[in-house]
C-alpha positions as CSV (number, residue, x, y, z in Angstrom):
1,M,-94.4,12.2,-109.3
2,K,-94.1,8.8,-110.9
3,K,-91.4,6.7,-109.5
4,K,-89.8,6.0,-112.8
5,L,-88.0,8.6,-114.8
6,V,-86.6,8.6,-118.4
7,L,-83.6,10.9,-118.6
8,T,-82.9,11.6,-122.3
9,V,-79.5,12.9,-123.4
10,G,-78.5,14.4,-126.8
11,N,-78.1,17.3,-129.1
12,P,-80.9,17.8,-131.6
13,M,-78.5,19.8,-133.9
14,M,-76.1,16.8,-134.3
15,G,-77.8,14.2,-136.5
16,D,-78.4,10.9,-134.7
17,D,-77.3,12.4,-131.3
18,A,-80.9,13.7,-131.3
19,A,-82.2,10.2,-130.4
20,G,-82.8,11.2,-126.8
21,S,-84.5,14.5,-127.6
22,L,-86.8,12.7,-130.1
23,L,-87.8,10.2,-127.4
24,A,-88.5,13.0,-124.9
25,Q,-90.7,14.7,-127.5
26,R,-92.6,11.5,-128.1
27,L,-93.1,10.9,-124.4
28,R,-94.4,14.4,-124.0
29,R,-96.9,14.0,-126.9
30,A,-98.0,10.5,-125.8
31,P,-97.1,10.1,-122.1
32,L,-96.8,6.7,-120.5
33,E,-98.5,6.0,-117.2
34,A,-95.4,4.5,-115.5
35,W,-92.8,7.0,-116.7
36,D,-92.0,10.7,-116.3
37,V,-89.5,12.3,-118.8
38,L,-86.8,14.9,-118.4
39,D,-84.7,16.0,-121.4
40,G,-81.1,16.5,-120.2
41,G,-80.0,17.8,-123.6
42,S,-76.3,17.8,-124.3
43,M,-75.4,18.6,-120.6
44,P,-77.5,16.2,-118.5
45,E,-75.4,16.9,-115.4
46,N,-77.2,20.3,-115.3
47,V,-80.5,18.6,-114.4
48,L,-79.2,16.4,-111.5
49,Y,-80.7,18.8,-109.0
50,S,-84.2,18.4,-110.6
51,I,-83.9,14.6,-110.5
52,R,-82.9,14.8,-106.8
53,E,-86.1,16.8,-106.1
54,L,-88.2,14.3,-108.1
55,A,-86.8,11.4,-106.0
56,P,-87.5,8.6,-108.5
57,E,-86.9,5.0,-107.6
58,Q,-85.5,4.3,-111.1
59,V,-83.8,6.4,-113.8
60,L,-83.4,5.1,-117.3
61,V,-80.8,7.2,-119.2
62,I,-81.3,7.1,-123.0
63,D,-78.5,8.3,-125.3
64,A,-76.9,7.8,-128.7
65,A,-73.7,5.8,-128.1
66,D,-71.2,4.5,-130.5
67,M,-71.1,0.8,-129.5
68,D,-69.7,-0.4,-132.9
69,L,-73.0,-2.0,-133.8
70,V,-75.4,-1.6,-136.8
71,P,-77.1,1.8,-136.8
72,G,-80.3,1.8,-134.8
73,E,-79.3,-1.1,-132.5
74,V,-80.5,-0.6,-128.9
75,R,-78.5,-2.0,-126.0
76,L,-78.5,-1.9,-122.2
77,I,-75.0,-0.7,-121.3
78,G,-73.8,-2.4,-118.1
79,A,-71.7,-0.5,-115.5
80,E,-68.5,-2.3,-116.5
81,K,-68.9,-0.9,-120.1
82,L,-69.2,2.7,-119.0
83,E,-65.5,3.0,-118.4
84,D,-64.7,1.5,-121.8
85,P,-62.7,4.1,-123.8
86,F,-64.4,2.8,-127.0
87,L,-67.9,3.8,-125.8
88,M,-68.1,7.2,-127.5
89,T,-70.6,9.9,-126.7
90,T,-70.6,13.6,-127.6
91,H,-71.2,15.1,-124.2
92,T,-69.1,17.4,-122.0
93,L,-68.7,15.0,-119.2
94,P,-68.6,11.2,-119.6
95,L,-71.8,9.2,-119.1
96,S,-70.0,7.3,-116.3
97,Y,-69.9,10.5,-114.3
98,L,-73.6,11.1,-114.8
99,V,-74.6,7.5,-113.9
100,Q,-72.3,7.5,-110.9
101,S,-73.8,10.8,-109.7
102,L,-77.4,9.5,-110.1
103,R,-76.5,6.3,-108.2
104,E,-75.7,8.4,-105.2
105,F,-79.4,9.1,-104.6
106,V,-81.4,6.9,-107.1
107,P,-81.8,3.2,-106.2
108,Q,-81.8,1.9,-109.8
109,V,-80.0,3.6,-112.7
110,D,-79.7,2.0,-116.1
111,L,-78.3,3.3,-119.4
112,V,-79.7,2.4,-122.8
113,G,-77.7,3.3,-125.8
114,I,-78.9,3.7,-129.4
115,Q,-76.2,3.2,-132.1
116,P,-76.0,6.3,-134.3
117,Q,-75.3,6.3,-138.0
118,V,-74.2,9.9,-138.3
119,V,-73.4,12.3,-135.5
120,A,-72.4,15.6,-137.2
121,W,-73.6,19.2,-137.1
122,G,-76.7,19.9,-139.1
123,Y,-77.4,16.4,-140.3
124,P,-80.9,14.9,-140.0
125,V,-81.7,12.0,-137.8
126,S,-81.4,8.7,-139.8
127,N,-84.4,6.4,-140.4
128,E,-82.6,3.7,-138.4
129,V,-82.4,5.9,-135.3
130,R,-86.0,7.1,-135.7
131,Q,-87.1,3.4,-135.7
132,A,-84.9,2.7,-132.7
133,V,-86.6,5.6,-130.8
134,D,-90.0,4.0,-131.6
135,Q,-88.6,0.7,-130.4
136,V,-87.5,2.2,-127.1
137,Y,-90.9,3.9,-126.7
138,E,-92.7,0.7,-127.2
139,G,-90.4,-1.1,-124.8
140,L,-91.2,1.5,-122.1
141,K,-94.9,1.1,-122.9
142,Q,-94.5,-2.6,-122.1
143,D,-92.8,-1.6,-118.8
144,G,-91.4,-5.2,-118.3
145,F,-89.4,-5.1,-121.5
146,V,-85.9,-6.6,-121.2
147,W,-83.2,-4.7,-123.2
148,A,-80.5,-6.7,-124.9
149,S,-77.2,-6.1,-123.1
150,L,-74.0,-4.8,-124.6
């Protein structure tokens, strides 16, 4: 097991909410030496047990998040922003719960958000979000990439 894990979050049936799933697919097609990938789908809390078994030193959670930015913008979301009621995601449980749960057994947990354009049933993924997924993949490839903070 690699000591770094990308945990993707998202629903591929909900337009730009598929950002995480697209990144997981890309990482499976073209794996990166430093990173493993686990697609948590729309209920990432259901894979916590798998992450515990993998025992990574770092987990990078990737999700579409409405941060009131231009579609396709990518940001590192700090812990203080996780409780912000204006940070919107489409998942059953808030991302703050997921990150807090991961921090109980993973030394470093970070959340990277991709600003969606449209999150609605049956819509395709926008070009802006597809480009953002490529940007995140390239950042992971560089392994020392510093994400802009929200």
